Every structure is written in C-alpha cells, then in structure tokens.
N, C-alpha and C positions, 0 to 999 in steps of 0.2 A: 283634561287634569279636572278631576270631580272633589267640591269641595260639601263638607259637613258644615251645616248649620244648625246649631243647638236654639230654641226659640222659649224663652218662658214669660208668662203671662199668665195671669189667675183670671181673665177676661178671655171667653170661649170663643166670641166675636170676633175678638184684635186676633186671638191666636187663628182662626180659619184665614183670615183676613193676608195676615202675614203667610202663611202656606202659599196661596194661592198667589201672593206677589212674588214672593222668592221662588215659587215654580216656573215663572216665565221665563226664569236663566235654566235652561238644561243641563248644566254641568254643577247646581244644587242640591243637593238631600237632607233634605229638611227633616229635623225632629223637635216636636213642643212637649212641653209637660205646662201642669199649672202652678207649680210649687217651686220655692227658690229650694227647699230639701232634695225634690227632685232634680232639679237642676243640676245641682252639685254630684249627685250618685250617678247621673247619664252622664255627665260632663268626665268622671273619673272612668268609666267605663267605656266609653266612644270615642273620646278624646275629638271633639270638633275642633274645627278649624276655626271656628267663631262659635260665641254664646251673643244672641241678643234676649236683653234682659230688661224687663221692665223693671221701674226704679218702687213704685208704690206696690208693692204685695202685702197682706197679711201675712203675720208669721215671721217668717224672714222676707226682707226688704232687698231692693240690687244691691246696695251697697255692703249689705251683709252677706249677700252671694259672693260679690267680689273678693271681700276679705276672706271667706271659708276656703274659694277657688285658692287663692296667692297660700294658704298653708299647706297645700299637697303638691310635692313635685311635679305630678304628672297633669297637674293642671296649671300651675304658677305660672304658665308663657300663654296661658290659652286670651286668648285677645277678647275684652267685654266689651261690645256698645250698648249704653243702655238708652232706650226708650223711655221719653217721659213727655207728659203734657204739661210738665212745668219749666217753659222756657226763660223764665227772667236769665240774664247772662249770668248774674253772680253765680245763682244754682248751678250752669251749666258748667261754668267753670269748677265751682269745690266738685261736681261730679268728675271730672277731667283729673282734678287733684288727687283723687282717690284711687288712679291709674286706670280709667277707662279709655278705652283705644277711637271711643267717641262717642258721640250725642248724641242719637236722633229724635228731634222732639214731634211728640203727637198734636194735631194730625197731620201724617205723611202721604206722599202721592203715591196710590199701591203701583202704578205703573214706573215709579223712579227708584222705590225701594229697592230691589234686586240691586241694581245700577249704584245703589249707594252703597249698599254694602259688599258687592263686589270692590272699590275702592276701597275699601280697609284689610283686602283679603292679600292682595297680590305683596305688600310687603312683607305681611307677616308671613308668607310663604318662604321668601328669601330670607327670614331670618331665622325663620327654623332650619333652612339650609344651613344658613352660618353657623347655628349652634354646633352642628351636624360636623361642622371642618373644625371647629375647635377640638372637638374630638379627635377628628382625623390628625390635629398639631400633635396631641398627645404620642397620638399612634406614631407618628412619624418620628419623633422625638427619641421614641425609643430605640427605633431603627438605626437613626443617626449615631446614638450612642454606641450602638456598635460595631460601627463604621469607625469612631472616633478610637475605638477600643485596638482595631486594627491598626488603625495608623500608626498609634503610640507603641503597639508590640511588631512595628516595621513590616505587618503582615500585609501591603499595602498591593497586593497583586492586581495584574489586569484587571481582572473579573471582577476586584472588587471596587476599585476605582470607578468601572464601569455601572456598576449597581448606586455608587454613591453619585456619579453624575446625573442617573436617570430621576433620582429620587429628589436631587434638589433642582432639576428642569422643573420637574413636575409639581413641587412644592411653590418653586418662585412664579409660579402661572397662577395656580389654582389661590395663595393668598392673598397678588394682587387682587383679582376677582371680589373677596369677599373682606376686602377694608386692610387686610395685614398687611402691612406695606414696608414695613421694619423686615418681616418676615422674609416677604418675596424678596425685597434687595440684600440681604444676607444671604438668601439660598441661590440669588444668579452668581454674586459673589463666589460662594462654593463651587458652583458649577466651571463658572470661567477659571479658576482655579486647578480645577481636577481638568479641565480641556489644558490648560497648560502644560500640567504637569507629565499629561501621557502625550504631548508631545514632545517632551523631553525641555522644554523649559518652565521659566518661573522661577522665580528664588524659591529656596528649599522651605520649608515650615508655612507655606503660601496656604496650602490646604489646610492643615492643621488650624491655623489660626482664624480660617474664616470658618471653618467648621465649628469649632468652639464659639466665634460670635453668634452664629446660626443658633447654637442652642440655648443661648444665655437669653438671644430675643425670645427664643418660642418660649423659655420659661418665666418671662416676665409677661407674657400672652397667657 
C-alpha cells in the first residue's frame, strides 16, 4: 500500500527536511509546495492521502487552507495535519477545533516524522473504505428493492430466493465490519428467513417482513 503525502511550507529548508524524513518510509510518495494556493490546487488534482500544512504562511495560512479544502467535495475529507512552532496548549486545541486531524509541533525529530504521519493514515484509509461502503449500501438497497417487488408479486422462485439469500449474507458480514451493526443484524434476519422458506419452514410473510425492516434500516443510514 502506498500513500501520497502533500507538504506545504513557505520555508524551503523545512520542505527539504520533511521530504528527506518522509522518504525514510518506502511507502510514502511526497509532494511539496510553498503556498496555500498551490496546496489547494494540488490537493484537488492529486487527491493526497494526507496533507502536512504549516500554520504560519504569507497569504493563505494553514487554517485558511483547511477552510478552502473543506469547501470542495474532492478534498472535504482529506486529513490535514498542521505543523507549527506555536505549541501552547490553547493554540493547539484551537487548531484541532478547526478540523485538523492532528498538530505536529516544531521542532520535530526528523527520524520520527514518518512514524508520526503513518499513525494518522491507517484510520483515514479505513474511513475512506467505509465511505465507499456507504455507496455500496445504496446500491444494495436498489437490488433488495427489486427482490421486495418480486416477493410482493409472488414471483419468489428458487433462483430469486437464492439471490436474495446471497445478497443478505454478504451484506450482513460487510456491514458489521464497517460499523453498521443494525444493518448487519437485519440482513442476517433476512438470510435466516430465506433459509427457512427454502427449506419449507417458517411462518408466512417472514421474509417480506425482515426485508422491509432491512430496507428501512438502510434508509436511516
């Protein structure tokens, strides 16, 4: 797995040190720029996994860069880690309150910077996958709605029930992993109800009831 890191700082010496420091991690690909305007443009074009941003810069400072990034859909969720020499607790908390993923204080240990950055990447990668799962939920809802219409139309053939069972089974497992526990629970209920119907057991209307509940649960998410 590789990570694209964008570093923005108006000090060329700092940019060089950060480039060398992050280069110690073979999975980091580092881009650098000297201004907030360039950072916003590069972030929109290159979609970095994380942005290291100096706080005090001429023109557009770090907080202004973060605000601009949040205005664009393509960079709204890109994690930004501020770098600053102003290390007073009140100031650090203020920066975090703006939506920064973290704050790294200067001076930093060049030998430890890559590890510090990596610590802020794992959860973000997972979050992005989770965002993709939200889109998958909407797609599954479309498929499940088709099964719902088939059931109401009394066209619940063996093949359709098998398809519904497979869809519910996959959704139950994936939803639980990504924290959609209610969706996982309802999908499991649909799967079990289908298994019972295919075996000639279970009360009439159970598949339909559980499927309705699953779709309502997805809608709430």
